[in-house]
C-alpha positions as a LaTeX table, in Angstrom:
\begin{tabular}{lrrr}
\hline
Residue & $x$ (\AA) & $y$ (\AA) & $z$ (\AA) \\
\hline
Met1 & 47.27 & $-23.67$ & 118.78 \\
Ile2 & 44.23 & $-21.69$ & 119.91 \\
Leu3 & 43.91 & $-20.66$ & 123.56 \\
Glu4 & 40.30 & $-19.98$ & 124.55 \\
Pro5 & 39.39 & $-17.99$ & 127.69 \\
Glu6 & 36.26 & $-18.43$ & 129.79 \\
Leu7 & 33.37 & $-17.48$ & 127.47 \\
Ser8 & 30.69 & $-16.84$ & 130.12 \\
Cys9 & 30.51 & $-13.23$ & 131.27 \\
Ala10 & 29.84 & $-12.26$ & 134.90 \\
Cys11 & 26.54 & $-10.74$ & 133.79 \\
Gly12 & 25.33 & $-14.11$ & 132.56 \\
Ala13 & 25.68 & $-13.42$ & 128.80 \\
Glu14 & 28.17 & $-15.17$ & 126.52 \\
Arg15 & 31.20 & $-13.26$ & 125.22 \\
His16 & 31.74 & $-12.95$ & 121.43 \\
Val17 & 34.96 & $-12.57$ & 119.43 \\
Ile18 & 36.02 & $-8.98$ & 118.70 \\
Gly19 & 39.62 & $-9.70$ & 117.57 \\
Glu20 & 42.68 & $-11.77$ & 118.41 \\
Asp21 & 46.39 & $-11.55$ & 119.17 \\
Val22 & 48.70 & $-13.86$ & 117.18 \\
Ser23 & 52.26 & $-14.77$ & 118.18 \\
Glu24 & 54.73 & $-17.05$ & 116.42 \\
Arg25 & 57.64 & $-19.05$ & 117.86 \\
Leu26 & 60.23 & $-21.16$ & 116.10 \\
Asp27 & 60.11 & $-24.84$ & 117.06 \\
Ile28 & 62.25 & $-27.74$ & 115.88 \\
Ile29 & 61.66 & $-31.45$ & 115.42 \\
Pro30 & 64.97 & $-33.37$ & 115.51 \\
Ala31 & 65.79 & $-35.55$ & 112.51 \\
Gln32 & 63.98 & $-38.84$ & 112.67 \\
Phe33 & 64.89 & $-42.21$ & 111.21 \\
Arg34 & 62.27 & $-44.52$ & 109.84 \\
Val35 & 62.34 & $-48.03$ & 108.45 \\
Ile36 & 60.63 & $-48.53$ & 105.10 \\
Val37 & 59.28 & $-52.07$ & 104.79 \\
Thr38 & 58.63 & $-53.40$ & 101.30 \\
Arg39 & 56.46 & $-56.50$ & 101.02 \\
Arg40 & 56.27 & $-58.55$ & 97.79 \\
Pro41 & 53.53 & $-61.17$ & 98.06 \\
Lys42 & 53.92 & $-64.34$ & 95.98 \\
Tyr43 & 50.94 & $-65.57$ & 94.02 \\
Ala44 & 50.38 & $-69.01$ & 92.60 \\
Cys45 & 47.74 & $-70.55$ & 90.36 \\
Arg46 & 45.67 & $-73.38$ & 91.85 \\
Ser47 & 45.07 & $-74.88$ & 88.41 \\
Cys48 & 48.67 & $-75.28$ & 87.19 \\
Glu49 & 52.24 & $-75.33$ & 88.48 \\
Ser50 & 53.56 & $-72.56$ & 86.23 \\
Gly51 & 51.39 & $-69.76$ & 87.55 \\
Leu52 & 53.78 & $-68.46$ & 90.25 \\
Thr53 & 54.30 & $-64.69$ & 90.10 \\
Gln54 & 55.77 & $-61.93$ & 92.24 \\
Ala55 & 56.46 & $-58.23$ & 91.69 \\
Pro56 & 60.16 & $-57.57$ & 90.92 \\
Ala57 & 62.26 & $-56.18$ & 93.76 \\
Pro58 & 63.00 & $-52.45$ & 93.43 \\
Thr59 & 66.59 & $-51.58$ & 92.58 \\
His60 & 68.76 & $-49.45$ & 94.85 \\
Ile61 & 72.21 & $-47.88$ & 94.78 \\
Ile62 & 73.34 & $-50.13$ & 97.65 \\
Ala63 & 71.97 & $-53.46$ & 96.44 \\
Gly64 & 70.63 & $-55.46$ & 99.37 \\
Gly65 & 71.74 & $-52.74$ & 101.79 \\
Met66 & 69.76 & $-50.72$ & 104.31 \\
Pro67 & 70.09 & $-47.10$ & 103.08 \\
Thr68 & 67.56 & $-45.44$ & 100.84 \\
Glu69 & 68.82 & $-42.99$ & 98.23 \\
Ala70 & 67.63 & $-40.15$ & 100.49 \\
Thr71 & 69.82 & $-41.56$ & 103.28 \\
Leu72 & 72.82 & $-41.65$ & 100.95 \\
Ala73 & 72.13 & $-38.06$ & 99.92 \\
His74 & 71.96 & $-37.03$ & 103.59 \\
Val75 & 75.39 & $-38.57$ & 104.28 \\
Leu76 & 76.89 & $-36.87$ & 101.20 \\
Val77 & 75.46 & $-33.44$ & 101.98 \\
Ser78 & 76.45 & $-33.71$ & 105.65 \\
Lys79 & 80.02 & $-34.54$ & 104.69 \\
Tyr80 & 80.65 & $-32.32$ & 101.67 \\
Ala81 & 78.25 & $-29.39$ & 102.18 \\
Asp82 & 78.06 & $-29.20$ & 105.98 \\
His83 & 81.64 & $-30.46$ & 106.47 \\
Leu84 & 80.78 & $-33.19$ & 109.00 \\
Pro85 & 83.39 & $-35.98$ & 108.81 \\
Leu86 & 82.00 & $-39.51$ & 108.75 \\
Tyr87 & 83.09 & $-40.26$ & 112.32 \\
Arg88 & 81.06 & $-37.29$ & 113.57 \\
Gln89 & 78.06 & $-38.43$ & 111.58 \\
Ala90 & 78.41 & $-41.89$ & 113.13 \\
Gln91 & 78.38 & $-40.26$ & 116.60 \\
Ile92 & 75.22 & $-38.30$ & 115.76 \\
Tyr93 & 73.45 & $-41.40$ & 114.50 \\
Ser94 & 74.52 & $-43.35$ & 117.59 \\
Arg95 & 72.84 & $-40.79$ & 119.87 \\
Gln96 & 69.59 & $-41.61$ & 118.08 \\
Gly97 & 70.03 & $-45.34$ & 118.49 \\
Ile98 & 71.41 & $-46.08$ & 115.02 \\
Asp99 & 74.78 & $-47.84$ & 115.08 \\
Leu100 & 76.60 & $-47.20$ & 111.82 \\
Asp101 & 80.34 & $-47.71$ & 111.61 \\
Arg102 & 82.41 & $-45.07$ & 109.84 \\
Ser103 & 83.68 & $-47.73$ & 107.42 \\
Thr104 & 80.08 & $-48.51$ & 106.42 \\
Leu105 & 79.42 & $-44.83$ & 105.72 \\
Ala106 & 82.65 & $-44.70$ & 103.68 \\
Val107 & 81.44 & $-47.59$ & 101.52 \\
Trp108 & 78.16 & $-45.74$ & 100.94 \\
Val109 & 80.04 & $-42.59$ & 99.91 \\
Gly110 & 82.30 & $-44.51$ & 97.54 \\
Lys111 & 79.40 & $-46.34$ & 95.87 \\
Ser112 & 77.41 & $-43.12$ & 95.51 \\
Ala113 & 80.38 & $-41.33$ & 93.94 \\
Phe114 & 80.84 & $-44.22$ & 91.50 \\
Glu115 & 77.22 & $-44.04$ & 90.40 \\
Leu116 & 77.31 & $-40.23$ & 90.13 \\
Thr117 & 80.48 & $-40.21$ & 88.00 \\
Pro118 & 78.58 & $-40.19$ & 84.64 \\
Val119 & 76.75 & $-37.04$ & 85.78 \\
Tyr120 & 80.10 & $-35.55$ & 86.84 \\
Asp121 & 81.60 & $-36.40$ & 83.43 \\
Ala122 & 78.63 & $-34.75$ & 81.68 \\
Leu123 & 79.14 & $-31.65$ & 83.83 \\
Met124 & 82.81 & $-31.53$ & 82.86 \\
Ser125 & 81.97 & $-31.89$ & 79.16 \\
Asn126 & 79.41 & $-29.10$ & 79.47 \\
Leu127 & 81.98 & $-26.76$ & 81.00 \\
Lys128 & 84.64 & $-27.49$ & 78.40 \\
Arg129 & 82.27 & $-26.48$ & 75.60 \\
Ser130 & 82.40 & $-22.93$ & 77.00 \\
Thr131 & 84.95 & $-20.51$ & 75.60 \\
Lys132 & 85.60 & $-18.59$ & 78.85 \\
Leu133 & 86.45 & $-20.41$ & 82.09 \\
Phe134 & 88.31 & $-19.92$ & 85.38 \\
Met135 & 90.85 & $-22.32$ & 86.86 \\
Asp136 & 92.64 & $-22.64$ & 90.19 \\
Glu137 & 94.13 & $-25.35$ & 92.37 \\
Thr138 & 94.36 & $-26.10$ & 96.10 \\
Pro139 & 96.27 & $-28.73$ & 98.14 \\
Ala140 & 94.56 & $-32.00$ & 99.06 \\
Pro141 & 96.30 & $-34.07$ & 101.78 \\
Val142 & 95.89 & $-37.77$ & 100.99 \\
Leu143 & 96.86 & $-40.68$ & 103.22 \\
Val144 & 99.58 & $-42.94$ & 101.86 \\
Pro145 & 98.29 & $-46.51$ & 102.37 \\
Gly146 & 100.41 & $-48.47$ & 104.86 \\
Arg147 & 102.79 & $-45.61$ & 105.69 \\
Lys148 & 100.80 & $-43.67$ & 108.30 \\
Arg149 & 101.56 & $-40.34$ & 106.69 \\
Thr150 & 100.01 & $-38.09$ & 104.09 \\
Lys151 & 101.14 & $-36.88$ & 100.70 \\
Thr152 & 100.08 & $-33.65$ & 99.00 \\
Gly153 & 97.80 & $-33.98$ & 96.02 \\
Tyr154 & 95.77 & $-31.17$ & 94.48 \\
Phe155 & 92.19 & $-30.38$ & 93.62 \\
Trp156 & 92.01 & $-28.51$ & 90.31 \\
Ala157 & 88.88 & $-26.39$ & 90.04 \\
Leu158 & 87.43 & $-25.50$ & 86.64 \\
Ala159 & 84.59 & $-22.99$ & 86.90 \\
Arg160 & 82.18 & $-21.01$ & 84.78 \\
Asp161 & 80.30 & $-17.92$ & 85.89 \\
Asp162 & 78.75 & $-15.89$ & 83.07 \\
Arg163 & 76.34 & $-13.98$ & 85.31 \\
Pro164 & 78.40 & $-10.75$ & 85.39 \\
Trp165 & 77.80 & $-10.32$ & 81.65 \\
Ser166 & 74.32 & $-11.91$ & 81.56 \\
Gly167 & 75.48 & $-15.03$ & 79.71 \\
Asp168 & 73.07 & $-17.85$ & 78.96 \\
Asp169 & 75.07 & $-20.75$ & 80.44 \\
Pro170 & 74.43 & $-21.58$ & 84.11 \\
Pro171 & 77.28 & $-21.25$ & 86.63 \\
Ala172 & 79.13 & $-24.47$ & 87.46 \\
Val173 & 82.33 & $-25.85$ & 88.93 \\
Val174 & 84.10 & $-29.17$ & 88.49 \\
Phe175 & 86.90 & $-30.39$ & 90.77 \\
Thr176 & 89.47 & $-32.92$ & 89.61 \\
Tyr177 & 91.94 & $-34.64$ & 91.89 \\
Ala178 & 95.52 & $-35.00$ & 90.65 \\
Pro179 & 98.58 & $-36.27$ & 92.53 \\
Gly180 & 100.58 & $-33.11$ & 91.81 \\
Arg181 & 100.61 & $-29.47$ & 90.72 \\
Ser182 & 102.38 & $-29.85$ & 87.39 \\
Gly183 & 100.94 & $-27.89$ & 84.49 \\
Gln184 & 100.53 & $-31.22$ & 82.74 \\
His185 & 97.53 & $-31.92$ & 84.98 \\
Ala186 & 95.87 & $-28.68$ & 83.88 \\
Asp187 & 96.58 & $-29.59$ & 80.26 \\
Asn188 & 95.03 & $-33.02$ & 80.73 \\
Ile189 & 91.92 & $-31.64$ & 82.41 \\
Leu190 & 91.45 & $-29.07$ & 79.65 \\
Lys191 & 91.68 & $-31.45$ & 76.71 \\
Gly192 & 88.94 & $-30.39$ & 74.32 \\
Phe193 & 88.74 & $-26.84$ & 75.66 \\
Ser194 & 89.62 & $-23.82$ & 73.58 \\
Gly195 & 89.14 & $-20.20$ & 74.55 \\
Thr196 & 90.10 & $-17.84$ & 77.36 \\
Leu197 & 91.16 & $-19.25$ & 80.72 \\
Gln198 & 91.40 & $-16.85$ & 83.67 \\
Val199 & 94.02 & $-17.92$ & 86.20 \\
Asp200 & 96.42 & $-16.65$ & 88.84 \\
Gly201 & 100.13 & $-16.24$ & 88.18 \\
Tyr202 & 101.12 & $-19.89$ & 88.69 \\
Ala203 & 103.70 & $-20.72$ & 86.02 \\
Gly204 & 102.30 & $-24.21$ & 85.43 \\
Tyr205 & 99.51 & $-22.74$ & 83.32 \\
Asn206 & 102.08 & $-21.57$ & 80.77 \\
Arg207 & 102.13 & $-25.13$ & 79.48 \\
Leu208 & 98.73 & $-24.43$ & 77.92 \\
Leu209 & 100.32 & $-21.76$ & 75.73 \\
Lys210 & 102.61 & $-24.39$ & 74.18 \\
Arg211 & 99.78 & $-26.36$ & 72.62 \\
Pro212 & 100.32 & $-26.85$ & 68.88 \\
Ala213 & 96.87 & $-25.42$ & 68.17 \\
His214 & 97.52 & $-22.30$ & 70.31 \\
Asp215 & 93.85 & $-22.49$ & 71.29 \\
Val216 & 94.08 & $-21.17$ & 74.85 \\
Thr217 & 94.55 & $-17.56$ & 75.94 \\
Leu218 & 95.48 & $-16.80$ & 79.55 \\
Ala219 & 93.86 & $-13.85$ & 81.30 \\
Tyr220 & 95.36 & $-12.96$ & 84.68 \\
Cys221 & 93.97 & $-11.80$ & 87.97 \\
Trp222 & 94.09 & $-8.22$ & 89.29 \\
Ala223 & 93.22 & $-9.45$ & 92.80 \\
His224 & 96.57 & $-11.27$ & 92.92 \\
Ala225 & 98.36 & $-8.17$ & 91.65 \\
Arg226 & 96.60 & $-6.10$ & 94.30 \\
Arg227 & 97.52 & $-8.67$ & 96.97 \\
Lys228 & 101.22 & $-8.26$ & 96.20 \\
Leu229 & 101.01 & $-4.49$ & 96.72 \\
His230 & 98.75 & $-4.87$ & 99.75 \\
Asp231 & 101.25 & $-7.16$ & 101.51 \\
Val232 & 103.97 & $-4.54$ & 100.98 \\
Ala233 & 101.74 & $-1.72$ & 102.22 \\
Gln234 & 100.83 & $-3.69$ & 105.36 \\
Ser235 & 104.45 & $-4.22$ & 106.30 \\
Gly236 & 105.22 & $-0.51$ & 106.73 \\
Ala237 & 105.46 & 2.84 & 104.98 \\
Ala238 & 105.25 & 2.12 & 101.24 \\
Pro239 & 103.98 & 5.13 & 99.24 \\
Ile240 & 104.55 & 3.43 & 95.87 \\
Ala241 & 102.47 & 0.43 & 96.89 \\
Gln242 & 99.74 & 2.74 & 98.16 \\
Glu243 & 99.67 & 4.55 & 94.82 \\
Gly244 & 99.30 & 1.27 & 92.98 \\
Leu245 & 96.48 & 0.14 & 95.28 \\
Ala246 & 94.59 & 3.38 & 94.64 \\
Gln247 & 94.75 & 2.87 & 90.86 \\
Ile248 & 93.57 & $-0.73$ & 91.11 \\
Gln249 & 90.74 & 0.35 & 93.39 \\
Ala250 & 89.60 & 2.77 & 90.68 \\
Leu251 & 89.35 & $-0.16$ & 88.24 \\
Tyr252 & 87.19 & $-2.12$ & 90.70 \\
Arg253 & 84.83 & 0.83 & 91.17 \\
Ile254 & 84.20 & 0.86 & 87.43 \\
Glu255 & 83.63 & $-2.90$ & 87.33 \\
Lys256 & 80.99 & $-2.59$ & 90.05 \\
Asp257 & 78.98 & $-0.33$ & 87.74 \\
Leu258 & 79.31 & $-2.77$ & 84.81 \\
Arg259 & 78.18 & $-5.94$ & 86.57 \\
Gly260 & 75.27 & $-7.56$ & 84.75 \\
Gln261 & 75.65 & $-5.55$ & 81.55 \\
Ala262 & 76.01 & $-7.13$ & 78.10 \\
Ile263 & 79.42 & $-7.95$ & 76.62 \\
Asp264 & 79.47 & $-5.06$ & 74.16 \\
Gln265 & 78.42 & $-2.56$ & 76.82 \\
Arg266 & 81.14 & $-3.77$ & 79.18 \\
Arg267 & 83.80 & $-3.57$ & 76.47 \\
Ala268 & 82.75 & $-0.07$ & 75.40 \\
Ala269 & 82.66 & 1.21 & 78.99 \\
Arg270 & 86.07 & $-0.29$ & 79.73 \\
Gln271 & 87.57 & 1.37 & 76.68 \\
Glu272 & 86.13 & 4.69 & 77.76 \\
Arg273 & 86.66 & 4.56 & 81.51 \\
Ser274 & 89.22 & 1.85 & 82.37 \\
Lys275 & 91.69 & 2.21 & 79.49 \\
Pro276 & 92.90 & 5.69 & 80.57 \\
Ile277 & 93.57 & 4.28 & 84.05 \\
Ile278 & 95.48 & 1.33 & 82.57 \\
Asn279 & 97.55 & 3.65 & 80.35 \\
Ala280 & 98.44 & 5.80 & 83.35 \\
Phe281 & 99.17 & 2.68 & 85.41 \\
Glu282 & 101.55 & 1.34 & 82.75 \\
Leu283 & 103.52 & 4.60 & 82.74 \\
Trp284 & 103.55 & 4.71 & 86.54 \\
Leu285 & 104.71 & 1.08 & 86.65 \\
Ala286 & 107.70 & 1.74 & 84.39 \\
Gln287 & 108.71 & 4.88 & 86.28 \\
Ser288 & 108.33 & 3.24 & 89.70 \\
Arg289 & 110.41 & 0.20 & 88.72 \\
Ala290 & 113.18 & 2.53 & 87.56 \\
Arg291 & 113.24 & 4.30 & 90.93 \\
Ile292 & 113.59 & 1.32 & 93.29 \\
Ser293 & 115.60 & $-1.86$ & 93.65 \\
Ala294 & 114.10 & $-4.84$ & 91.81 \\
Lys295 & 114.96 & $-7.01$ & 94.83 \\
Ser296 & 113.06 & $-4.91$ & 97.36 \\
Pro297 & 109.56 & $-6.04$ & 98.41 \\
Thr298 & 107.99 & $-3.24$ & 96.39 \\
Gly299 & 110.21 & $-4.07$ & 93.44 \\
Glu300 & 109.18 & $-7.73$ & 93.57 \\
Ala301 & 105.49 & $-6.74$ & 93.62 \\
Leu302 & 105.91 & $-4.45$ & 90.63 \\
Lys303 & 107.91 & $-7.13$ & 88.80 \\
Tyr304 & 105.00 & $-9.54$ & 89.24 \\
Ile305 & 102.56 & $-7.03$ & 87.71 \\
Ala306 & 104.91 & $-6.26$ & 84.79 \\
Lys307 & 105.43 & $-9.97$ & 84.11 \\
Tyr308 & 101.71 & $-10.59$ & 83.62 \\
Trp309 & 100.82 & $-7.18$ & 82.21 \\
Glu310 & 99.51 & $-8.37$ & 78.83 \\
Gly311 & 97.16 & $-10.93$ & 80.41 \\
Leu312 & 96.05 & $-8.40$ & 83.04 \\
Cys313 & 94.95 & $-6.00$ & 80.31 \\
Leu314 & 92.90 & $-8.48$ & 78.26 \\
Phe315 & 89.73 & $-7.44$ & 80.08 \\
Leu316 & 89.80 & $-4.14$ & 78.16 \\
Thr317 & 89.04 & $-5.83$ & 74.83 \\
Glu318 & 86.93 & $-8.79$ & 75.96 \\
Gly319 & 83.68 & $-8.16$ & 77.84 \\
Arg320 & 83.50 & $-11.74$ & 79.14 \\
Ile321 & 86.74 & $-11.48$ & 81.11 \\
Glu322 & 86.48 & $-10.51$ & 84.76 \\
Leu323 & 88.94 & $-8.31$ & 86.60 \\
Asp324 & 89.98 & $-11.20$ & 88.82 \\
Asn325 & 89.86 & $-14.92$ & 89.46 \\
Asn326 & 87.64 & $-14.63$ & 92.54 \\
Pro327 & 84.66 & $-16.63$ & 91.16 \\
Val328 & 86.69 & $-19.85$ & 91.15 \\
Glu329 & 88.44 & $-19.03$ & 94.42 \\
Arg330 & 85.03 & $-18.76$ & 96.12 \\
Thr331 & 84.12 & $-22.26$ & 94.95 \\
Ile332 & 87.30 & $-23.63$ & 96.54 \\
Arg333 & 86.49 & $-22.35$ & 100.05 \\
Pro334 & 84.19 & $-25.31$ & 100.90 \\
Ile335 & 87.02 & $-27.65$ & 99.87 \\
Ala336 & 89.28 & $-25.91$ & 102.39 \\
Leu337 & 86.65 & $-26.17$ & 105.13 \\
Asn338 & 86.17 & $-29.88$ & 104.50 \\
Arg339 & 89.93 & $-30.37$ & 104.43 \\
Lys340 & 90.23 & $-28.66$ & 107.80 \\
Asn341 & 87.57 & $-30.86$ & 109.42 \\
Ala342 & 88.39 & $-34.19$ & 107.78 \\
Leu343 & 92.18 & $-33.60$ & 107.73 \\
Phe344 & 92.86 & $-35.86$ & 104.72 \\
Ala345 & 91.39 & $-38.23$ & 102.15 \\
Gly346 & 91.96 & $-41.92$ & 102.82 \\
His347 & 93.45 & $-42.65$ & 99.37 \\
Asp348 & 93.59 & $-41.30$ & 95.81 \\
Thr349 & 90.25 & $-42.88$ & 94.91 \\
Gly350 & 88.68 & $-41.29$ & 97.97 \\
Ala351 & 90.04 & $-37.90$ & 96.92 \\
Gln352 & 88.48 & $-38.25$ & 93.46 \\
Asn353 & 85.19 & $-39.33$ & 95.08 \\
Trp354 & 85.41 & $-36.11$ & 97.09 \\
Ala355 & 85.93 & $-34.18$ & 93.84 \\
Val356 & 82.91 & $-35.83$ & 92.16 \\
Ile357 & 80.45 & $-35.15$ & 94.98 \\
Ala358 & 81.78 & $-31.66$ & 95.78 \\
Ser359 & 81.41 & $-30.70$ & 92.10 \\
Leu360 & 77.71 & $-31.57$ & 92.07 \\
Ile361 & 76.99 & $-29.99$ & 95.46 \\
Glu362 & 78.82 & $-26.73$ & 94.73 \\
Thr363 & 77.19 & $-26.48$ & 91.30 \\
Cys364 & 73.80 & $-26.90$ & 93.01 \\
Lys365 & 74.65 & $-24.07$ & 95.38 \\
Leu366 & 75.73 & $-21.81$ & 92.50 \\
Asn367 & 72.33 & $-22.38$ & 90.89 \\
Ala368 & 70.30 & $-22.02$ & 94.13 \\
Ile369 & 69.31 & $-25.71$ & 94.01 \\
Glu370 & 68.81 & $-27.59$ & 97.29 \\
Pro371 & 71.54 & $-30.27$ & 97.15 \\
His372 & 69.87 & $-32.97$ & 99.26 \\
Gly373 & 66.74 & $-33.06$ & 97.13 \\
Tyr374 & 68.84 & $-33.04$ & 93.96 \\
Leu375 & 71.19 & $-35.85$ & 94.99 \\
Ser376 & 68.36 & $-37.94$ & 96.39 \\
Gly377 & 66.41 & $-37.61$ & 93.14 \\
Val378 & 69.39 & $-38.26$ & 90.88 \\
Leu379 & 70.51 & $-41.33$ & 92.83 \\
Thr380 & 66.96 & $-42.66$ & 92.66 \\
Ala381 & 66.84 & $-42.05$ & 88.91 \\
Ile382 & 70.16 & $-43.86$ & 88.45 \\
Ala383 & 69.00 & $-46.78$ & 90.57 \\
Asn384 & 65.87 & $-47.00$ & 88.42 \\
Gly385 & 67.96 & $-47.33$ & 85.27 \\
His386 & 68.16 & $-43.79$ & 83.86 \\
Lys387 & 69.56 & $-44.05$ & 80.34 \\
Gln388 & 73.18 & $-43.04$ & 79.79 \\
Thr389 & 72.16 & $-41.32$ & 76.54 \\
Asp390 & 69.92 & $-38.99$ & 78.56 \\
Ile391 & 72.51 & $-38.20$ & 81.23 \\
Lys392 & 72.27 & $-34.46$ & 80.47 \\
Glu393 & 68.81 & $-34.52$ & 82.04 \\
Leu394 & 70.49 & $-35.16$ & 85.40 \\
Leu395 & 72.66 & $-32.04$ & 85.37 \\
Pro396 & 71.63 & $-29.75$ & 88.25 \\
Trp397 & 70.00 & $-27.06$ & 86.10 \\
Asn398 & 68.16 & $-29.63$ & 83.92 \\
Tyr399 & 66.94 & $-32.08$ & 86.55 \\
Ile400 & 63.22 & $-32.06$ & 87.28 \\
Lys401 & 62.19 & $-34.20$ & 90.22 \\
Pro402 & 59.19 & $-36.46$ & 89.44 \\
Val403 & 56.02 & $-35.46$ & 91.20 \\
\hline
\end{tabular}
């Protein structure tokens, strides 16, 4: 916008430009719906009866339905990235004159998740080829059909983040819904994986150590160890807990300096700087446990650390291991937000659909990829018959949107 003043001067001459002032303001255009009309003329030959022709109808994810793939992507991102339940989306659309029932949106979500499952499976396979992963689990309330109550299932998160040691593989996370928290579910999810798995202290993961091949090593989380001592320190005067927290804090200060360095550099620095702290901590741990009751809050916290001591110390000899399990815990936070807003999944299949779509969206976010553009493009590619043999091309870090 250019605002011009009166150009004629009082003396009769015409003013000329000697400069300008520029100001900027943020404006917004509300989301708009549009109807895309596709016409397919029919042509016939005047000379014969067999000359009828017509361009083939384009294929879509919702065959014969109204949504474009971009519309489907908008619903998915609104629900699983922006945490807008379907009934709220229906209310928003209604204000703009578009009447869409929540059940219709649910059908769209289910169909989209079904079509995206091969990409999800490829993402899972890609993760399990890594030799260092994180794992965690979080509750997932699921409605029991016909009983008007919910049951507690779980989302199991399997994550990779090699950025702290400048690894070549892109960060990613895959969620899997399971009806329970048994270690058997973790074992099933990790079929085909061998290497180091960083977890919290949940005993269910011990099942992985009983594999005949003994191909999984468990590294444990110092953040959980710290949390035990922190809870004790917060409850009142606890000098032993405070001492432990100070030693753990020293380990974290060292790790801050090592972030982004190569594996060998991290291992060497940990041997030089962190190992003396760990040796002193081990001696302090034994002496402190001997001084207090094992059943006291402080004693319970120290018992937890002693129980997982070997796995807590693996980071000293392996540069790929992090000090804690926080990378996977961060990926679970959006699941918790969606759970808070949507309250529960409608059924087990709906929970797995949630896992499929959340996996792709959160992996996009980890790789700084805009999820709506990605999902819209991938759904379009699938609708157009993208080959199953080339499914790797649709992974977030490989996908290139056609110009």
